Phi, psi and omega in degrees: 000146175273146179249145185186186179242133177243133181252125174241166181238135166291171177302326182275010180065025166280124188285148171246128181249128180217135179291142183300325179295327173293319176300314178298320180299315180297327183284337183295344185276355177261118171230118182071213177204144171280324173208165183259144182238145178267135178247115184260153182214129182310125173083005180234160171289150182297142170271130176269127184247147170280172176303324179289320177295324174294324174298313178306311187295309187276308185288327183260001183052044185259043177305321184297329179297309177292327173296321183291316179300317179293322179298322179290345185294342180272355177299140188298328180289338184257340190308315185256017180267110184289315180249126180233149173238122182247124180228000000 
């Protein structure tokens, strides 16, 4: 595994600095999901997130990532795809 620093931003653009090995270790606890969580974006259908995605969104403050995924849903090649895996 590579070690490094990852920079995330709170909604107020205050940086969060976390070592990538800590993030990788925390993500190892997620296998499947116990429940799905909605990510809402104005004017779009909600995106259903697994527990691991919710960790990334909430604990790492990466709301922007899931907003970007929702924005791309209007692209012609993705519009009719019901199940997607983004990696």
